[in-house]
C-alpha positions, -999 to +999 in steps of 0.1 A: +002+000-002+028+024+005+050+013-029+038+037-049+041+072-023+071+092-034+100+085-006+083+055+010+115+032+005+128+039+036+097+035+052+094+002+030+132-013+042+119-010+076+089-028+073+108-057+059+134-055+084+110-056+112+090-085+095+120-102+088+130-101+127+095-117+135+093-140+107+126-154+122+113-157+154+082-173+144+094-200+127+116-208+158+092-217+168+065-230+146+083-265+142+055-287+155+032-262+143+018-278+101-009-248+095+020-223+108+052-232+087+024-226+059+015-191+062+053-184+077+066-197+039+040-176+020+052-146+041+088-157+037+074-150-003+062-118+005+089-106+021+114-120-008+088-103-035+090-068-017+131-068-011+141-078-049+114-105-071+131-094-102+112-076-128+089-059-102+089-027-087+109-037-054+136-032-028+167-036-049+177-065-022+187-092-047+209-111-022+178-107+008+151-120-019+171-150-025+174-154+011+139-152+020+132-175-009+153-200+000+135-199+040+105-198+020+113-227+001+128-248+031+100-242+051+077-257+023+096-289+014+093-299+052+058-290+051+059-308+017+072-341+033+053-344+058+018-334+036+025-350-002-002-345-022-017-313-006-027-293-030-015-264-008+018-268+000+029-280-032+018-247-045+035-233-023+067-257-029+062-245-067+062-211-060+093-208-042+110-232-067+102-204-093+112-175-073+143-190-060+144-197-104+138-156-109+169-152-091+187-171-103+178-163-136+183-125-130+221-132-113+227-152-150+227-188-130+210-206-157+213-241-149+204-233-114+178-213-125+165-237-147+168-263-123+141-246-100+115-238-124+120-275-136+113-283-105+082-259-102+072-274-137+074-309-120+055-304-089+032-287-103+025-314-125+020-340-103-002-316-081-022-316-116-030-349-115-032-359-080-065-332-082-078-351-117-070-390-097-089-375-066-121-361-091-125-396-108-119-415-079-149-414-058-170-419-086-177-458-096-164-474-122-204-491-129-212-485-167-250-474-161-236-454-129-254-419-138-220-401-133-200-418-159-206-389-182-193-367-154-163-392-154-163-395-194-163-354-197-136-353-168-109-328-182-087-304-175-077-277-197-041-266-200-019-243-226-004-277-239-041-290-248-071-310-227-062-337-207-081-362-194-081-382-158-058-405-173-031-381-187-042-386-222-044-359-246-078-353-260-072-321-283-043-307-290-041-266-283-055-242-304-036-219-317-027-193-290-038-209-269-072-214-248-086-175-229-073-151-224-087-112-238-096-127-272-136-136-270-137-155-299-107-181-288-123-178-255-155-191-275-145-212-295-120-233-262-157-229-245-178-244-271-153-271-281-154-287-248 
């Protein structure tokens, strides 16, 4: 809220310093509290964004951002070890990998950036597969069951195409992908489903 105000940089720096002290103290006490650790990881990501998320308005503290992102990643990966299929945790881990990747990319450490972005991609694909399986797992396989049509239509739209619950490509992507600002393209996507 104070970012667009002229001369607010010193105030933002002070807020970040105080928030980091608070988060570090809280992190030391949060070992046995999984929901708190998830909140902490998200808070470290937000602080890192203010410190130095590349290509966004920030304080220019790339090293501080990298440290905050790595703290978020470590906390989120600890939560993932306990809840490997929790979509909130998986999203948090993927976001942390992407943020570390952005900082590495900005520092021209391409191999490290690629490793983190690939990690984020793999986690998001895993989360998508788990979501599809969970969405169709409770539907009985009985051919006469009224939910059979729901199972047959259980598809997820991605930029790369449409996939069913068994990860099979149902349809190739439309040129330019689905959605976006172009209403005709969005309408075509909706009509094909």
